[in-house]
PDB file of N, CA, C and O in Angstrom:
ATOM      1  N   UNK A   1      -0.358   2.188  36.728  1.00  0.00           N
ATOM      2  CA  UNK A   1       0.276   1.068  35.909  1.00  0.00           C
ATOM      3  C   UNK A   1       1.930   1.489  34.966  1.00  0.00           C
ATOM      4  O   UNK A   1       2.141   2.609  34.499  1.00  0.00           O
ATOM      5  N   UNK A   2       2.668   0.615  34.891  1.00  0.00           N
ATOM      6  CA  UNK A   2       3.848   0.646  34.361  1.00  0.00           C
ATOM      7  C   UNK A   2       3.892   0.214  33.035  1.00  0.00           C
ATOM      8  O   UNK A   2       2.957  -0.513  32.701  1.00  0.00           O
ATOM      9  N   UNK A   3       4.876   0.514  32.055  1.00  0.00           N
ATOM     10  CA  UNK A   3       5.166  -0.394  30.834  1.00  0.00           C
ATOM     11  C   UNK A   3       6.637  -0.403  30.807  1.00  0.00           C
ATOM     12  O   UNK A   3       7.353   0.440  31.347  1.00  0.00           O
ATOM     13  N   UNK A   4       7.108  -1.638  29.996  1.00  0.00           N
ATOM     14  CA  UNK A   4       8.440  -2.003  29.656  1.00  0.00           C
ATOM     15  C   UNK A   4       8.541  -2.651  28.452  1.00  0.00           C
ATOM     16  O   UNK A   4       8.202  -3.815  28.241  1.00  0.00           O
ATOM     17  N   UNK A   5       9.117  -1.706  27.489  1.00  0.00           N
ATOM     18  CA  UNK A   5       9.246  -2.334  26.142  1.00  0.00           C
ATOM     19  C   UNK A   5      10.562  -2.353  25.915  1.00  0.00           C
ATOM     20  O   UNK A   5      11.364  -1.433  26.077  1.00  0.00           O
ATOM     21  N   UNK A   6      10.801  -3.738  25.427  1.00  0.00           N
ATOM     22  CA  UNK A   6      12.427  -4.192  25.105  1.00  0.00           C
ATOM     23  C   UNK A   6      12.504  -4.291  23.535  1.00  0.00           C
ATOM     24  O   UNK A   6      11.928  -5.065  22.770  1.00  0.00           O
ATOM     25  N   UNK A   7      13.459  -3.190  23.272  1.00  0.00           N
ATOM     26  CA  UNK A   7      13.859  -3.014  21.570  1.00  0.00           C
ATOM     27  C   UNK A   7      15.387  -3.112  21.374  1.00  0.00           C
ATOM     28  O   UNK A   7      16.111  -2.199  20.977  1.00  0.00           O
ATOM     29  N   UNK A   8      15.797  -4.472  21.742  1.00  0.00           N
ATOM     30  CA  UNK A   8      17.273  -4.533  21.744  1.00  0.00           C
ATOM     31  C   UNK A   8      17.922  -3.588  21.014  1.00  0.00           C
ATOM     32  O   UNK A   8      17.351  -3.198  19.996  1.00  0.00           O
ATOM     33  N   UNK A   9      18.953  -3.140  21.287  1.00  0.00           N
ATOM     34  CA  UNK A   9      19.601  -3.159  22.812  1.00  0.00           C
ATOM     35  C   UNK A   9      18.801  -2.185  23.865  1.00  0.00           C
ATOM     36  O   UNK A   9      19.078  -2.130  25.063  1.00  0.00           O
ATOM     37  N   UNK A  10      17.774  -1.434  23.235  1.00  0.00           N
ATOM     38  CA  UNK A  10      17.134  -0.231  24.207  1.00  0.00           C
ATOM     39  C   UNK A  10      16.006  -0.669  24.776  1.00  0.00           C
ATOM     40  O   UNK A  10      15.312  -1.473  24.153  1.00  0.00           O
ATOM     41  N   UNK A  11      15.596  -0.192  26.146  1.00  0.00           N
ATOM     42  CA  UNK A  11      14.473  -0.573  26.533  1.00  0.00           C
ATOM     43  C   UNK A  11      13.691   0.978  27.024  1.00  0.00           C
ATOM     44  O   UNK A  11      14.190   1.875  27.705  1.00  0.00           O
ATOM     45  N   UNK A  12      12.376   0.912  26.441  1.00  0.00           N
ATOM     46  CA  UNK A  12      11.549   2.021  26.779  1.00  0.00           C
ATOM     47  C   UNK A  12      10.705   1.735  28.002  1.00  0.00           C
ATOM     48  O   UNK A  12      10.149   0.645  28.134  1.00  0.00           O
ATOM     49  N   UNK A  13      10.606   2.665  28.864  1.00  0.00           N
ATOM     50  CA  UNK A  13       9.725   2.525  29.968  1.00  0.00           C
ATOM     51  C   UNK A  13       8.724   3.564  29.937  1.00  0.00           C
ATOM     52  O   UNK A  13       8.967   4.523  29.204  1.00  0.00           O
ATOM     53  N   UNK A  14       7.575   3.560  30.635  1.00  0.00           N
ATOM     54  CA  UNK A  14       6.684   4.427  30.804  1.00  0.00           C
ATOM     55  C   UNK A  14       5.953   4.095  31.919  1.00  0.00           C
ATOM     56  O   UNK A  14       6.074   2.980  32.426  1.00  0.00           O
ATOM     57  N   UNK A  15       4.965   5.201  32.506  1.00  0.00           N
ATOM     58  CA  UNK A  15       4.089   4.912  33.913  1.00  0.00           C
ATOM     59  C   UNK A  15       2.994   6.181  33.460  1.00  0.00           C
ATOM     60  O   UNK A  15       3.114   7.090  32.638  1.00  0.00           O
ATOM     61  N   UNK A  16       2.103   5.874  34.204  1.00  0.00           N
ATOM     62  CA  UNK A  16       0.896   6.501  34.182  1.00  0.00           C
ATOM     63  C   UNK A  16       1.153   7.814  34.859  1.00  0.00           C
ATOM     64  O   UNK A  16       2.125   8.035  35.582  1.00  0.00           O
ATOM     65  N   UNK A  17       0.099   8.757  34.533  1.00  0.00           N
ATOM     66  CA  UNK A  17       0.295  10.184  35.108  1.00  0.00           C
ATOM     67  C   UNK A  17       0.044  10.078  36.699  1.00  0.00           C
ATOM     68  O   UNK A  17      -0.626   9.133  37.114  1.00  0.00           O
ATOM     69  N   UNK A  18       0.559  11.013  37.580  1.00  0.00           N
ATOM     70  CA  UNK A  18      -0.020  11.474  38.915  1.00  0.00           C
ATOM     71  C   UNK A  18      -1.385  11.925  38.912  1.00  0.00           C
ATOM     72  O   UNK A  18      -1.785  12.703  38.047  1.00  0.00           O
ATOM     73  N   UNK A  19      -2.308  11.375  40.052  1.00  0.00           N
ATOM     74  CA  UNK A  19      -3.703  11.704  39.693  1.00  0.00           C
ATOM     75  C   UNK A  19      -3.646  13.138  39.731  1.00  0.00           C
ATOM     76  O   UNK A  19      -2.851  13.784  40.415  1.00  0.00           O
ATOM     77  N   UNK A  20      -4.602  13.650  38.899  1.00  0.00           N
ATOM     78  CA  UNK A  20      -5.051  15.248  38.699  1.00  0.00           C
ATOM     79  C   UNK A  20      -3.969  15.973  38.093  1.00  0.00           C
ATOM     80  O   UNK A  20      -4.054  17.201  38.086  1.00  0.00           O
ATOM     81  N   UNK A  21      -2.969  15.418  37.586  1.00  0.00           N
ATOM     82  CA  UNK A  21      -1.829  16.150  36.701  1.00  0.00           C
ATOM     83  C   UNK A  21      -1.608  15.621  35.295  1.00  0.00           C
ATOM     84  O   UNK A  21      -0.672  16.032  34.609  1.00  0.00           O
ATOM     85  N   UNK A  22      -2.590  14.582  34.806  1.00  0.00           N
ATOM     86  CA  UNK A  22      -2.810  14.281  33.521  1.00  0.00           C
ATOM     87  C   UNK A  22      -2.650  15.539  32.418  1.00  0.00           C
ATOM     88  O   UNK A  22      -3.065  16.618  32.843  1.00  0.00           O
ATOM     89  N   UNK A  23      -2.185  15.540  31.264  1.00  0.00           N
ATOM     90  CA  UNK A  23      -2.216  16.453  30.397  1.00  0.00           C
ATOM     91  C   UNK A  23      -2.205  15.856  29.152  1.00  0.00           C
ATOM     92  O   UNK A  23      -1.271  15.075  28.968  1.00  0.00           O
ATOM     93  N   UNK A  24      -3.082  16.029  28.136  1.00  0.00           N
ATOM     94  CA  UNK A  24      -3.324  15.711  26.898  1.00  0.00           C
ATOM     95  C   UNK A  24      -1.952  15.673  26.073  1.00  0.00           C
ATOM     96  O   UNK A  24      -1.267  16.694  26.024  1.00  0.00           O
ATOM     97  N   UNK A  25      -1.538  14.469  25.409  1.00  0.00           N
ATOM     98  CA  UNK A  25      -0.275  14.265  24.648  1.00  0.00           C
ATOM     99  C   UNK A  25      -0.117  15.412  23.681  1.00  0.00           C
ATOM    100  O   UNK A  25      -1.289  15.661  23.396  1.00  0.00           O
ATOM    101  N   UNK A  26       0.532  16.140  23.102  1.00  0.00           N
ATOM    102  CA  UNK A  26       0.930  17.016  22.147  1.00  0.00           C
ATOM    103  C   UNK A  26       2.149  17.336  21.714  1.00  0.00           C
ATOM    104  O   UNK A  26       3.165  17.283  22.408  1.00  0.00           O
ATOM    105  N   UNK A  27       2.093  17.684  20.540  1.00  0.00           N
ATOM    106  CA  UNK A  27       3.637  18.197  19.645  1.00  0.00           C
ATOM    107  C   UNK A  27       4.347  17.046  19.393  1.00  0.00           C
ATOM    108  O   UNK A  27       5.558  17.149  19.199  1.00  0.00           O
ATOM    109  N   UNK A  28       3.896  16.135  19.365  1.00  0.00           N
ATOM    110  CA  UNK A  28       4.477  14.593  19.008  1.00  0.00           C
ATOM    111  C   UNK A  28       3.648  13.502  18.397  1.00  0.00           C
ATOM    112  O   UNK A  28       2.437  13.669  18.540  1.00  0.00           O
ATOM    113  N   UNK A  29       3.949  12.631  17.874  1.00  0.00           N
ATOM    114  CA  UNK A  29       3.602  11.506  17.520  1.00  0.00           C
ATOM    115  C   UNK A  29       4.572  10.156  17.457  1.00  0.00           C
ATOM    116  O   UNK A  29       5.754  10.185  17.115  1.00  0.00           O
ATOM    117  N   UNK A  30       4.002   9.236  17.766  1.00  0.00           N
ATOM    118  CA  UNK A  30       4.491   7.904  18.015  1.00  0.00           C
ATOM    119  C   UNK A  30       4.419   7.376  16.782  1.00  0.00           C
ATOM    120  O   UNK A  30       3.350   7.024  16.283  1.00  0.00           O
ATOM    121  N   UNK A  31       5.521   7.285  16.213  1.00  0.00           N
ATOM    122  CA  UNK A  31       5.978   6.781  14.809  1.00  0.00           C
ATOM    123  C   UNK A  31       6.134   4.942  14.547  1.00  0.00           C
ATOM    124  O   UNK A  31       7.121   4.478  15.116  1.00  0.00           O
ATOM    125  N   UNK A  32       5.454   4.127  13.927  1.00  0.00           N
ATOM    126  CA  UNK A  32       5.809   2.594  14.007  1.00  0.00           C
ATOM    127  C   UNK A  32       6.091   2.485  12.417  1.00  0.00           C
ATOM    128  O   UNK A  32       5.367   3.083  11.621  1.00  0.00           O
ATOM    129  N   UNK A  33       7.020   1.807  12.060  1.00  0.00           N
ATOM    130  CA  UNK A  33       7.411   1.533  10.743  1.00  0.00           C
ATOM    131  C   UNK A  33       7.067  -0.236  10.436  1.00  0.00           C
ATOM    132  O   UNK A  33       7.828  -1.103  10.866  1.00  0.00           O
ATOM    133  N   UNK A  34       6.133  -0.481   9.843  1.00  0.00           N
ATOM    134  CA  UNK A  34       5.726  -1.672   9.908  1.00  0.00           C
ATOM    135  C   UNK A  34       6.594  -2.506   8.997  1.00  0.00           C
ATOM    136  O   UNK A  34       7.216  -1.972   8.078  1.00  0.00           O
ATOM    137  N   UNK A  35       6.652  -3.815   9.232  1.00  0.00           N
ATOM    138  CA  UNK A  35       7.510  -4.786   8.377  1.00  0.00           C
ATOM    139  C   UNK A  35       6.955  -5.301   7.082  1.00  0.00           C
ATOM    140  O   UNK A  35       7.783  -5.642   6.237  1.00  0.00           O
ATOM    141  N   UNK A  36       5.728  -5.404   6.807  1.00  0.00           N
ATOM    142  CA  UNK A  36       4.769  -5.804   5.915  1.00  0.00           C
ATOM    143  C   UNK A  36       3.477  -4.751   5.881  1.00  0.00           C
ATOM    144  O   UNK A  36       3.197  -3.805   6.617  1.00  0.00           O
ATOM    145  N   UNK A  37       2.909  -5.232   4.890  1.00  0.00           N
ATOM    146  CA  UNK A  37       1.463  -4.816   4.437  1.00  0.00           C
ATOM    147  C   UNK A  37       0.510  -5.345   5.620  1.00  0.00           C
ATOM    148  O   UNK A  37      -0.364  -4.686   6.182  1.00  0.00           O
ATOM    149  N   UNK A  38       0.851  -6.612   5.862  1.00  0.00           N
ATOM    150  CA  UNK A  38      -0.026  -7.404   6.958  1.00  0.00           C
ATOM    151  C   UNK A  38      -0.153  -6.744   8.243  1.00  0.00           C
ATOM    152  O   UNK A  38      -1.094  -6.383   8.950  1.00  0.00           O
ATOM    153  N   UNK A  39       1.551  -6.696   8.329  1.00  0.00           N
ATOM    154  CA  UNK A  39       1.752  -5.993   9.809  1.00  0.00           C
ATOM    155  C   UNK A  39       1.281  -4.553  10.075  1.00  0.00           C
ATOM    156  O   UNK A  39       0.824  -4.300  11.191  1.00  0.00           O
ATOM    157  N   UNK A  40       1.356  -3.565   9.117  1.00  0.00           N
ATOM    158  CA  UNK A  40       0.606  -2.405   8.894  1.00  0.00           C
ATOM    159  C   UNK A  40      -0.922  -2.487   9.667  1.00  0.00           C
ATOM    160  O   UNK A  40      -1.411  -1.965  10.669  1.00  0.00           O
ATOM    161  N   UNK A  41      -1.426  -3.518   8.538  1.00  0.00           N
ATOM    162  CA  UNK A  41      -3.132  -3.811   8.845  1.00  0.00           C
ATOM    163  C   UNK A  41      -3.696  -4.296  10.288  1.00  0.00           C
ATOM    164  O   UNK A  41      -4.840  -4.270  10.742  1.00  0.00           O
ATOM    165  N   UNK A  42      -2.398  -4.773  10.873  1.00  0.00           N
ATOM    166  CA  UNK A  42      -2.749  -5.590  12.191  1.00  0.00           C
ATOM    167  C   UNK A  42      -2.582  -4.432  13.082  1.00  0.00           C
ATOM    168  O   UNK A  42      -3.495  -4.142  13.856  1.00  0.00           O
ATOM    169  N   UNK A  43      -1.283  -3.609  13.033  1.00  0.00           N
ATOM    170  CA  UNK A  43      -1.051  -2.607  13.958  1.00  0.00           C
ATOM    171  C   UNK A  43      -2.212  -1.398  13.841  1.00  0.00           C
ATOM    172  O   UNK A  43      -2.484  -0.804  14.884  1.00  0.00           O
ATOM    173  N   UNK A  44      -2.882  -1.027  12.647  1.00  0.00           N
ATOM    174  CA  UNK A  44      -3.897   0.082  12.470  1.00  0.00           C
ATOM    175  C   UNK A  44      -5.100  -0.560  13.111  1.00  0.00           C
ATOM    176  O   UNK A  44      -5.701   0.239  13.829  1.00  0.00           O
ATOM    177  N   UNK A  45      -5.647  -1.804  13.065  1.00  0.00           N
ATOM    178  CA  UNK A  45      -6.487  -2.428  13.586  1.00  0.00           C
ATOM    179  C   UNK A  45      -6.564  -2.195  15.198  1.00  0.00           C
ATOM    180  O   UNK A  45      -7.523  -1.761  15.836  1.00  0.00           O
ATOM    181  N   UNK A  46      -5.398  -2.568  15.634  1.00  0.00           N
ATOM    182  CA  UNK A  46      -5.534  -2.642  17.034  1.00  0.00           C
ATOM    183  C   UNK A  46      -5.252  -1.366  17.874  1.00  0.00           C
ATOM    184  O   UNK A  46      -5.568  -1.231  19.056  1.00  0.00           O
ATOM    185  N   UNK A  47      -4.546  -0.353  17.021  1.00  0.00           N
ATOM    186  CA  UNK A  47      -4.181   0.925  17.770  1.00  0.00           C
ATOM    187  C   UNK A  47      -5.344   1.994  17.324  1.00  0.00           C
ATOM    188  O   UNK A  47      -5.653   2.886  18.114  1.00  0.00           O
ATOM    189  N   UNK A  48      -5.999   1.886  16.008  1.00  0.00           N
ATOM    190  CA  UNK A  48      -7.162   2.893  15.872  1.00  0.00           C
ATOM    191  C   UNK A  48      -8.458   2.409  16.214  1.00  0.00           C
ATOM    192  O   UNK A  48      -9.461   3.061  15.925  1.00  0.00           O
ATOM    193  N   UNK A  49      -8.523   1.191  16.875  1.00  0.00           N
ATOM    194  CA  UNK A  49      -9.930   0.667  17.462  1.00  0.00           C
ATOM    195  C   UNK A  49     -10.361   1.966  18.276  1.00  0.00           C
ATOM    196  O   UNK A  49      -9.575   2.534  19.034  1.00  0.00           O
ATOM    197  N   UNK A  50     -11.727   2.412  18.054  1.00  0.00           N
ATOM    198  CA  UNK A  50     -12.081   3.438  18.818  1.00  0.00           C
ATOM    199  C   UNK A  50     -11.387   4.808  18.760  1.00  0.00           C
ATOM    200  O   UNK A  50     -11.713   5.689  19.556  1.00  0.00           O
ATOM    201  N   UNK A  51     -10.482   4.993  17.877  1.00  0.00           N
ATOM    202  CA  UNK A  51      -9.738   6.193  17.583  1.00  0.00           C
ATOM    203  C   UNK A  51     -10.624   7.483  17.870  1.00  0.00           C
ATOM    204  O   UNK A  51     -11.839   7.481  17.674  1.00  0.00           O
ATOM    205  N   UNK A  52     -10.002   8.459  18.296  1.00  0.00           N
ATOM    206  CA  UNK A  52     -10.864   9.580  18.727  1.00  0.00           C
ATOM    207  C   UNK A  52     -10.792  10.688  17.349  1.00  0.00           C
ATOM    208  O   UNK A  52     -11.811  11.248  16.944  1.00  0.00           O
ATOM    209  N   UNK A  53      -9.491  10.891  16.741  1.00  0.00           N
ATOM    210  CA  UNK A  53      -9.521  11.533  15.514  1.00  0.00           C
ATOM    211  C   UNK A  53      -8.512  10.455  14.385  1.00  0.00           C
ATOM    212  O   UNK A  53      -7.528   9.747  14.598  1.00  0.00           O
ATOM    213  N   UNK A  54      -9.232  10.722  13.278  1.00  0.00           N
ATOM    214  CA  UNK A  54      -8.576  10.049  12.313  1.00  0.00           C
ATOM    215  C   UNK A  54      -7.862  11.087  11.256  1.00  0.00           C
ATOM    216  O   UNK A  54      -8.440  11.299  10.190  1.00  0.00           O
ATOM    217  N   UNK A  55      -6.824  11.627  11.493  1.00  0.00           N
ATOM    218  CA  UNK A  55      -6.367  12.852  10.553  1.00  0.00           C
ATOM    219  C   UNK A  55      -6.108  12.214   9.182  1.00  0.00           C
ATOM    220  O   UNK A  55      -6.449  12.899   8.219  1.00  0.00           O
ATOM    221  N   UNK A  56      -5.594  11.086   8.949  1.00  0.00           N
ATOM    222  CA  UNK A  56      -5.537  10.494   7.548  1.00  0.00           C
ATOM    223  C   UNK A  56      -5.717   9.212   7.589  1.00  0.00           C
ATOM    224  O   UNK A  56      -4.914   8.595   8.289  1.00  0.00           O
ATOM    225  N   UNK A  57      -6.588   8.574   7.013  1.00  0.00           N
ATOM    226  CA  UNK A  57      -6.715   7.320   6.810  1.00  0.00           C
ATOM    227  C   UNK A  57      -5.807   6.482   6.061  1.00  0.00           C
ATOM    228  O   UNK A  57      -5.101   7.003   5.198  1.00  0.00           O
ATOM    229  N   UNK A  58      -5.742   5.153   6.310  1.00  0.00           N
ATOM    230  CA  UNK A  58      -4.614   4.494   5.526  1.00  0.00           C
ATOM    231  C   UNK A  58      -4.863   4.471   4.188  1.00  0.00           C
ATOM    232  O   UNK A  58      -5.850   3.967   3.653  1.00  0.00           O
ATOM    233  N   UNK A  59      -3.634   5.220   3.469  1.00  0.00           N
ATOM    234  CA  UNK A  59      -3.818   5.092   1.969  1.00  0.00           C
ATOM    235  C   UNK A  59      -2.179   5.315   1.568  1.00  0.00           C
ATOM    236  O   UNK A  59      -1.321   5.687   2.369  1.00  0.00           O
ATOM    237  N   UNK A  60      -1.969   5.016   0.223  1.00  0.00           N
ATOM    238  CA  UNK A  60      -0.529   5.040  -0.826  1.00  0.00           C
ATOM    239  C   UNK A  60      -0.399   6.516  -0.589  1.00  0.00           C
ATOM    240  O   UNK A  60      -1.313   7.340  -0.567  1.00  0.00           O
ATOM    241  N   UNK A  61       1.118   6.753  -0.384  1.00  0.00           N
ATOM    242  CA  UNK A  61       1.384   7.976  -0.516  1.00  0.00           C
ATOM    243  C   UNK A  61       2.667   8.037  -1.468  1.00  0.00           C
ATOM    244  O   UNK A  61       3.229   6.993  -1.801  1.00  0.00           O
ATOM    245  N   UNK A  62       3.089   9.217  -1.871  1.00  0.00           N
ATOM    246  CA  UNK A  62       4.587   9.040  -2.743  1.00  0.00           C
ATOM    247  C   UNK A  62       5.832   8.520  -2.041  1.00  0.00           C
ATOM    248  O   UNK A  62       6.835   8.216  -2.685  1.00  0.00           O
ATOM    249  N   UNK A  63       5.766   8.422  -0.740  1.00  0.00           N
ATOM    250  CA  UNK A  63       6.713   7.825   0.073  1.00  0.00           C
ATOM    251  C   UNK A  63       6.385   6.585   0.633  1.00  0.00           C
ATOM    252  O   UNK A  63       7.290   6.001   1.229  1.00  0.00           O
ATOM    253  N   UNK A  64       5.402   6.115   0.577  1.00  0.00           N
ATOM    254  CA  UNK A  64       5.085   4.797   1.341  1.00  0.00           C
ATOM    255  C   UNK A  64       3.756   4.095   0.469  1.00  0.00           C
ATOM    256  O   UNK A  64       2.905   4.669  -0.212  1.00  0.00           O
ATOM    257  N   UNK A  65       3.910   2.790   0.735  1.00  0.00           N
ATOM    258  CA  UNK A  65       2.779   2.055   0.078  1.00  0.00           C
ATOM    259  C   UNK A  65       1.409   2.139   1.036  1.00  0.00           C
ATOM    260  O   UNK A  65       0.272   2.080   0.567  1.00  0.00           O
ATOM    261  N   UNK A  66       1.719   2.289   2.490  1.00  0.00           N
ATOM    262  CA  UNK A  66       0.707   2.701   3.301  1.00  0.00           C
ATOM    263  C   UNK A  66       1.247   3.705   4.272  1.00  0.00           C
ATOM    264  O   UNK A  66       2.406   3.677   4.686  1.00  0.00           O
ATOM    265  N   UNK A  67       0.140   4.800   4.694  1.00  0.00           N
ATOM    266  CA  UNK A  67       0.780   5.650   5.866  1.00  0.00           C
ATOM    267  C   UNK A  67      -0.820   6.072   6.164  1.00  0.00           C
ATOM    268  O   UNK A  67      -1.750   6.155   5.363  1.00  0.00           O
ATOM    269  N   UNK A  68      -0.791   6.340   7.815  1.00  0.00           N
ATOM    270  CA  UNK A  68      -2.012   6.702   8.482  1.00  0.00           C
ATOM    271  C   UNK A  68      -1.699   7.416   9.578  1.00  0.00           C
ATOM    272  O   UNK A  68      -0.690   7.061  10.188  1.00  0.00           O
ATOM    273  N   UNK A  69      -2.415   8.486  10.044  1.00  0.00           N
ATOM    274  CA  UNK A  69      -2.258   9.485  10.956  1.00  0.00           C
ATOM    275  C   UNK A  69      -3.563   9.415  11.841  1.00  0.00           C
ATOM    276  O   UNK A  69      -4.618   9.655  11.255  1.00  0.00           O
ATOM    277  N   UNK A  70      -3.604   9.161  12.978  1.00  0.00           N
ATOM    278  CA  UNK A  70      -4.675   9.047  14.074  1.00  0.00           C
ATOM    279  C   UNK A  70      -4.228   9.440  15.526  1.00  0.00           C
ATOM    280  O   UNK A  70      -3.102   9.586  15.999  1.00  0.00           O
ATOM    281  N   UNK A  71      -5.407   9.556  16.047  1.00  0.00           N
ATOM    282  CA  UNK A  71      -5.261   9.740  17.689  1.00  0.00           C
ATOM    283  C   UNK A  71      -5.890   8.677  18.343  1.00  0.00           C
ATOM    284  O   UNK A  71      -7.096   8.671  18.096  1.00  0.00           O
ATOM    285  N   UNK A  72      -5.514   7.737  19.114  1.00  0.00           N
ATOM    286  CA  UNK A  72      -6.306   6.563  19.655  1.00  0.00           C
ATOM    287  C   UNK A  72      -7.241   7.081  20.884  1.00  0.00           C
ATOM    288  O   UNK A  72      -7.373   8.228  21.312  1.00  0.00           O
ATOM    289  N   UNK A  73      -7.779   6.000  21.265  1.00  0.00           N
ATOM    290  CA  UNK A  73      -9.053   6.225  22.142  1.00  0.00           C
ATOM    291  C   UNK A  73      -8.412   6.900  23.528  1.00  0.00           C
ATOM    292  O   UNK A  73      -9.071   7.455  24.406  1.00  0.00           O
ATOM    293  N   UNK A  74      -7.155   6.741  23.510  1.00  0.00           N
ATOM    294  CA  UNK A  74      -6.652   7.279  24.931  1.00  0.00           C
ATOM    295  C   UNK A  74      -5.849   8.483  24.869  1.00  0.00           C
ATOM    296  O   UNK A  74      -5.101   8.884  25.760  1.00  0.00           O
ATOM    297  N   UNK A  75      -6.092   9.104  23.587  1.00  0.00           N
ATOM    298  CA  UNK A  75      -5.374  10.661  23.206  1.00  0.00           C
ATOM    299  C   UNK A  75      -4.127  10.459  22.903  1.00  0.00           C
ATOM    300  O   UNK A  75      -3.466  11.468  23.149  1.00  0.00           O
ATOM    301  N   UNK A  76      -3.390   9.439  22.396  1.00  0.00           N
ATOM    302  CA  UNK A  76      -1.953   9.285  21.961  1.00  0.00           C
ATOM    303  C   UNK A  76      -1.885   9.387  20.498  1.00  0.00           C
ATOM    304  O   UNK A  76      -2.324   8.447  19.835  1.00  0.00           O
ATOM    305  N   UNK A  77      -1.432  10.324  19.969  1.00  0.00           N
ATOM    306  CA  UNK A  77      -1.217  10.311  18.543  1.00  0.00           C
ATOM    307  C   UNK A  77       0.164   9.430  17.942  1.00  0.00           C
ATOM    308  O   UNK A  77       1.334   9.311  18.304  1.00  0.00           O
ATOM    309  N   UNK A  78      -0.670   8.898  16.827  1.00  0.00           N
ATOM    310  CA  UNK A  78       0.352   8.055  16.171  1.00  0.00           C
ATOM    311  C   UNK A  78       0.426   8.240  14.576  1.00  0.00           C
ATOM    312  O   UNK A  78      -0.366   8.973  13.985  1.00  0.00           O
ATOM    313  N   UNK A  79       1.414   7.538  13.945  1.00  0.00           N
ATOM    314  CA  UNK A  79       1.782   7.867  12.496  1.00  0.00           C
ATOM    315  C   UNK A  79       2.142   6.430  12.341  1.00  0.00           C
ATOM    316  O   UNK A  79       2.840   5.895  13.203  1.00  0.00           O
ATOM    317  N   UNK A  80       1.765   5.841  11.425  1.00  0.00           N
ATOM    318  CA  UNK A  80       1.957   4.387  10.856  1.00  0.00           C
ATOM    319  C   UNK A  80       2.449   4.432   9.314  1.00  0.00           C
ATOM    320  O   UNK A  80       1.885   5.106   8.452  1.00  0.00           O
ATOM    321  N   UNK A  81       3.576   3.620   9.095  1.00  0.00           N
ATOM    322  CA  UNK A  81       4.207   3.777   7.771  1.00  0.00           C
ATOM    323  C   UNK A  81       4.435   2.493   7.350  1.00  0.00           C
ATOM    324  O   UNK A  81       4.897   1.679   8.150  1.00  0.00           O
ATOM    325  N   UNK A  82       4.224   2.235   6.408  1.00  0.00           N
ATOM    326  CA  UNK A  82       5.149   0.872   5.401  1.00  0.00           C
ATOM    327  C   UNK A  82       5.549   1.127   4.165  1.00  0.00           C
ATOM    328  O   UNK A  82       4.753   1.424   3.274  1.00  0.00           O
ATOM    329  N   UNK A  83       6.762   1.040   4.000  1.00  0.00           N
ATOM    330  CA  UNK A  83       7.202   1.412   2.676  1.00  0.00           C
ATOM    331  C   UNK A  83       7.740  -0.077   2.291  1.00  0.00           C
ATOM    332  O   UNK A  83       8.596  -0.605   3.000  1.00  0.00           O
ATOM    333  N   UNK A  84       7.226  -0.717   1.178  1.00  0.00           N
ATOM    334  CA  UNK A  84       7.726  -1.905   0.732  1.00  0.00           C
ATOM    335  C   UNK A  84       9.003  -1.820   0.338  1.00  0.00           C
ATOM    336  O   UNK A  84       9.411  -0.728  -0.059  1.00  0.00           O
ATOM    337  N   UNK A  85       9.913  -2.996   0.374  1.00  0.00           N
ATOM    338  CA  UNK A  85      11.264  -2.942  -0.023  1.00  0.00           C
ATOM    339  C   UNK A  85      11.356  -2.800  -1.631  1.00  0.00           C
ATOM    340  O   UNK A  85      10.682  -3.463  -2.419  1.00  0.00           O
ATOM    341  N   UNK A  86      12.307  -1.819  -1.976  1.00  0.00           N
ATOM    342  CA  UNK A  86      12.580  -1.716  -3.391  1.00  0.00           C
ATOM    343  C   UNK A  86      13.015  -2.936  -4.064  1.00  0.00           C
ATOM    344  O   UNK A  86      13.400  -3.874  -3.366  1.00  0.00           O
ATOM    345  N   UNK A  87      13.001  -3.045  -5.431  1.00  0.00           N
ATOM    346  CA  UNK A  87      13.615  -4.339  -5.909  1.00  0.00           C
ATOM    347  C   UNK A  87      14.943  -3.777  -6.259  1.00  0.00           C
ATOM    348  O   UNK A  87      15.143  -2.613  -6.607  1.00  0.00           O
ATOM    349  N   UNK A  88      15.938  -4.828  -6.118  1.00  0.00           N
ATOM    350  CA  UNK A  88      17.317  -4.830  -6.429  1.00  0.00           C
ATOM    351  C   UNK A  88      17.516  -4.539  -7.751  1.00  0.00           C
ATOM    352  O   UNK A  88      16.871  -5.173  -8.586  1.00  0.00           O
ATOM    353  N   UNK A  89      18.377  -3.602  -8.131  1.00  0.00           N
ATOM    354  CA  UNK A  89      18.568  -3.296  -9.661  1.00  0.00           C
ATOM    355  C   UNK A  89      19.368  -4.630 -10.434  1.00  0.00           C
ATOM    356  O   UNK A  89      19.613  -4.589 -11.639  1.00  0.00           O
TER     357      UNK A  89
END
């Protein structure tokens, strides 16, 4: 199977591993910056469904309103972040 994700002006493409050559992803996380608290919650619900590892449940941190670390059901490590817009001075 193959994947193509258009993030104008960039395009990210991926494909599955050659049979018997799959290696567990390691040494990185895919990070997504959510555009709203609702967006964060939808992303987390979809990506963390049946997660293998929940390294950090969604919570407020000193840098973000919501942040989470987890490894999905397929072994892909994720980092989600939502930092609400700051009020204009």
